[in-house]
C-alpha positions in Angstrom: 0.0 0.0 0.0 1.4 3.4 -0.9 1.0 6.5 1.3 0.5 10.0 0.1 1.2 13.2 2.1 0.1 16.8 1.5 2.7 19.5 1.7 1.4 20.7 5.1 1.7 17.2 6.5 5.1 16.7 5.1 6.2 20.1 6.7 4.9 18.9 10.0 6.8 15.7 9.9 10.0 17.5 8.9 9.4 19.9 11.9 9.0 17.0 14.3 12.1 15.3 12.9 14.0 18.5 13.3 12.8 18.8 16.9 14.5 15.6 17.9 17.9 16.6 16.5 17.9 20.1 17.9 16.7 19.1 21.3 19.3 16.3 21.5 22.2 18.6 20.7 21.1 21.6 22.9 23.0 23.8 20.5 21.7 26.4 18.1 23.9 27.4 15.2 22.9 30.8 13.9 24.6 33.5 11.9 25.1 37.0 13.2 22.9 38.4 10.5 20.0 36.2 11.4 20.5 36.9 15.0 19.8 40.6 14.4 16.7 39.7 12.3 15.3 37.7 15.2 15.6 40.7 17.6 18.0 38.9 20.0 19.6 41.2 22.6 22.6 40.0 24.7 23.3 40.7 28.3 24.9 39.1 31.4 23.3 37.5 34.4 23.6 39.6 37.5 24.9 37.8 40.6 22.6 38.1 43.7 23.1 37.1 47.3 19.4 37.0 48.3 16.4 35.2 46.9 12.7 36.1 47.1 11.1 32.8 48.3 7.5 33.8 48.8 5.0 36.5 48.1 2.2 37.0 50.7 -0.4 39.6 51.7 0.2 41.7 54.9 -1.6 44.1 57.1 0.0 47.2 58.7 -0.6 47.2 62.5 0.5 49.3 65.5 2.4 47.6 68.3 0.0 47.5 71.3 2.6 49.2 73.5 2.5 52.2 71.2 -1.2 52.8 71.0 -3.3 54.7 73.6 -6.9 55.6 74.2 -6.9 59.0 75.9 -9.9 59.2 78.3 -11.4 61.7 80.6 -10.3 60.8 84.2 -13.3 62.7 85.6 -16.9 63.3 84.5 -17.7 66.7 83.1 -18.5 68.8 80.0 -16.0 69.1 77.2 -15.1 72.8 76.8 -12.6 72.4 74.0 -10.9 69.8 71.8 -7.5 71.1 70.8 -6.3 68.6 68.1 -7.7 66.8 65.1 -7.1 63.6 63.3 -3.6 63.4 61.8 -2.1 66.0 64.1 1.2 65.2 65.8 1.2 65.8 69.5 4.0 66.1 72.1 4.1 64.2 75.4 2.2 66.3 78.0 0.4 68.5 75.4 -3.1 69.5 76.3 -5.5 67.6 74.0 -8.8 68.7 75.6 -10.2 70.8 78.4 -13.1 69.7 80.6 -15.4 71.6 83.0 -15.5 69.1 85.9 -17.4 69.7 89.2 -15.9 66.4 90.4 -12.4 68.0 90.2 -13.5 70.7 92.7 -14.4 67.9 95.2 -11.0 66.3 94.8 -9.2 69.6 95.3 -11.3 70.4 98.4 -10.5 67.1 99.9 -6.8 67.6 99.2 -6.8 71.0 100.9 -8.7 69.6 103.9 -6.2 66.8 104.2 -3.4 69.3 104.0 -4.9 71.4 106.8 -5.3 68.3 109.0 -1.6 67.5 108.4 -0.5 71.0 109.5 -2.5 70.6 112.7 -1.0 67.2 113.3 2.5 68.6 112.7 1.9 71.2 115.4 0.8 68.5 117.9 3.7 66.3 116.8 6.4 69.0 117.4 4.8 70.0 120.7 4.6 66.5 122.2 8.1 65.7 121.0 9.4 68.6 123.0 7.3 67.7 126.0 8.5 64.1 125.8 12.1 65.3 125.8 11.4 67.4 128.9 9.7 64.4 130.6 6.4 66.1 130.9 4.3 63.5 129.0 4.4 59.8 128.9 5.8 57.9 125.9 2.3 56.6 125.0 1.1 60.2 124.4 4.0 60.8 122.1 3.3 57.6 120.1 -0.3 58.7 119.6 0.7 62.1 118.3 3.4 60.6 116.0 0.9 58.0 114.6 -1.7 60.8 113.9 0.8 62.9 112.2 2.1 60.1 109.9 -1.4 59.1 109.1 -2.3 62.7 108.1 0.8 62.7 105.8 -0.3 59.5 104.1 -3.8 60.9 103.6 -2.5 64.1 102.1 -0.3 62.2 99.8 -3.2 60.0 98.8 -5.4 63.0 97.8 -2.4 64.5 96.0 -2.1 61.4 93.9 -5.8 61.4 93.2 -5.5 64.9 91.7 -2.6 63.8 89.6 -4.5 60.8 88.4 -7.4 63.2 87.6 -5.1 65.0 85.2 -3.5 67.8 87.3 0.3 68.1 87.0 2.6 68.2 90.1 3.1 71.9 89.4 -0.6 72.6 89.4 -1.1 70.7 92.6 1.6 72.6 94.3 0.1 75.9 93.1 -3.3 74.8 94.5 -1.6 74.1 97.9 0.0 77.6 97.9 -3.0 79.6 96.7 -6.0 77.5 97.8 -7.7 78.6 94.6 -10.0 75.8 93.2 -10.6 75.3 89.5 -13.2 73.4 87.5 -11.0 73.2 84.4 -9.4 69.8 83.8 -6.7 69.5 81.2 -6.4 66.2 79.4 -2.8 65.6 78.2 -1.1 63.3 75.8 0.7 60.4 77.6 3.3 60.1 74.8 4.5 61.8 71.7 2.2 60.5 69.0 -0.1 61.0 66.1 -3.9 61.4 66.5 -5.6 58.5 64.8 -9.2 59.1 65.8 -11.4 61.6 67.6 -14.0 59.9 69.8 -15.9 62.9 71.4 -17.5 66.2 70.5 -17.0 69.6 72.3 -20.0 70.7 74.3 -21.2 67.2 75.3 -21.3 65.8 78.9 -19.1 62.7 79.3 -18.7 60.2 82.1 -15.5 59.3 83.9 -13.2 57.2 81.6 -15.1 58.2 78.5 -12.7 58.0 75.5 -11.7 61.3 73.8 -8.9 60.4 71.3 -7.0 57.4 70.0 -3.4 58.2 69.5 -0.3 56.2 68.6 3.5 56.5 68.3 4.3 55.5 64.7 8.1 55.2 65.1 7.7 51.5 64.7 5.1 49.5 62.8 4.4 45.8 62.4 3.5 43.8 59.2 1.2 40.9 60.0 1.9 38.5 57.1 -0.5 35.7 56.1 1.7 32.7 55.2 0.2 29.5 53.7 0.6 26.9 56.4 2.3 24.5 54.0 5.0 27.1 53.4 5.6 28.0 57.0 8.6 25.6 57.3 10.5 27.5 54.7 10.2 30.8 56.6 12.7 31.7 59.4 13.0 34.4 62.1 15.4 37.0 60.7 14.2 36.7 57.1 14.0 40.1 55.3 10.6 41.3 54.0 10.3 43.7 51.1 7.1 45.7 50.6 6.2 45.6 46.9 6.4 48.9 44.9 8.4 50.6 47.7 11.9 50.6 49.2 10.6 49.6 52.6 12.0 46.5 54.2 11.3 44.7 57.5 12.6 41.8 59.5 10.6 38.8 60.7 10.6 38.6 64.5 7.8 36.1 65.2 6.3 33.1 63.6 2.8 32.2 64.8 1.8 28.8 66.1 -1.8 28.6 65.2 -3.6 28.2 61.8 -6.4 30.5 60.7 -9.3 28.1 60.0 -10.9 30.4 57.5 -7.9 30.6 55.0 -5.4 28.0 56.4 -2.7 30.6 56.9 -0.3 31.3 59.7 0.9 34.6 61.1 4.4 35.9 60.6 5.2 39.3 62.2 7.8 41.6 60.7 9.0 44.9 62.3 9.5 48.1 60.4 11.6 50.7 62.3 12.1 54.4 61.9 15.6 53.9 60.6 14.0 54.2 57.1 11.3 56.3 55.6 8.0 54.5 55.8 5.6 57.4 55.7 3.7 55.6 52.9 2.6 52.9 55.4 -0.7 53.5 57.2 -2.1 51.5 60.1 -4.8 49.2 58.8 -3.4 49.2 55.3 -3.2 46.0 53.3 -0.3 45.4 50.9 1.8 42.7 49.2 5.1 41.6 50.5 8.0 39.4 49.4 10.0 37.3 51.9 13.7 37.3 51.0 16.4 34.9 52.2 20.2 34.8 51.8 21.2 32.4 49.0 23.4 29.4 50.1 24.5 28.8 46.4 25.3 30.9 43.4 22.3 32.7 42.0 21.7 35.2 39.3 19.1 37.7 38.3 17.9 37.7 34.7 14.9 39.2 32.8 11.9 37.0 32.6 12.3 37.3 28.8 15.6 35.4 29.0 14.0 32.2 30.1 12.4 29.6 27.8 10.2 26.9 29.2 10.0 23.4 27.6 8.4 20.3 29.1 8.2 21.9 32.5 11.9 22.9 32.6 13.6 26.2 32.3 16.4 27.1 29.9 18.6 30.1 28.9 20.6 30.6 25.8 24.3 31.2 26.3 26.2 32.9 23.4 29.0 30.8 21.8 31.2 31.2 18.7 28.9 29.1 16.6 25.6 30.4 18.1 24.0 29.5 21.4 24.2 26.8 23.9 20.9 25.8 25.4 21.5 25.5 29.2 19.1 24.2 31.8 18.6 26.4 34.9 16.4 26.4 38.0 14.1 29.3 38.7 14.4 29.9 42.5 12.4 33.1 42.7 10.6 35.9 40.8 10.6 39.6 41.4 8.4 41.6 39.1 9.9 41.5 35.5 13.0 39.5 36.7 13.7 36.0 37.8 16.3 34.5 40.1 18.0 31.5 38.6 20.6 29.0 39.7 22.7 26.6 37.6 26.1 26.0 36.2 26.9 29.7 35.6 29.7 32.0 36.5 28.1 35.3 35.7 30.6 36.1 32.9 28.4 34.4 30.2 26.6 36.4 27.5 23.0 35.3 27.3 20.0 36.2 25.2 18.0 38.6 27.4 15.5 39.3 24.6 14.4 37.1 21.7 14.4 33.9 23.6 11.1 32.9 22.1 12.6 33.0 18.6 15.7 31.0 19.7 13.4 28.4 21.4 11.5 28.0 18.1 14.8 27.6 16.3 16.1 25.1 18.9 12.9 23.0 18.7 13.0 22.9 14.9 10.2 25.4 14.4 12.5 27.8 12.6 15.9 27.8 11.0 18.9 29.9 10.1 17.8 30.3 6.6 
């Protein structure tokens, strides 16, 4: 029986036959003129010491020790709110002013305790002198001494209550000297911070411990990274984290021990410090990150266009005198338009960084040097 083939079928058979010979040799012979026609551009692989091993979403959070809710320590009416969202405040700065009748009561109790202390001091000094002269028994002296020290403790207690209420030590001393009571209570910032949220309105009556502002010191931020639980073993404390589309980096300081049942991820925490400019980060912001590790073997950065894929394997084309040598490599990471590869490379090779598609076609017998 005789077989007949159309021209297209014959071309397909020749192509498949060519595929075997080209793939076996892993060498492409090509002239300089045809190289230019194919749009091939040469370059060198760039040695790298760190490899991006994983991309993962993250959320920007504030360390709990750096965030505060500023509350009213006494009930009263808000006379004035001095700062707004986004304002930077200094430690001790007055954030709000309250009209508080309860503050008057605390001041009055403090002055009353101070007067009792003065009276006890007089009795204390008098009985001490009488004891030295032998006029009174020792028991009388002990009673006077106990009353005096008790009055000192009570005065100190009322002083601390005033300071807890929001009065400074200087304001309390001024009260002790002048005996002038005030209804105005100043609410101050406990730390240098940024105002994140205003929680009250001027002119309203609020109860004790009612929140007024939420503030935070943003000199340090955390990235809470969601790592697929099956990849957690490849992540280590100390790994560097890069925030995509920025120059911001962080360092992993904690690896969580529990799995989120909703998405089967585990927490990795990375710390961003003020040693770099991270003003583009905002608490609550969600972003993409790359986890980067030091490479324990030679690795190189090349454009994605330099890599050809065939049968699940990656190849690059190294320039030789006759054309190109087709060299297998391992892609160990990707970073935008670039890939990190490892293989038997020195970094001095010239490789095709553009036109790899055309070279692949030539290699697999889908094109020729003609």
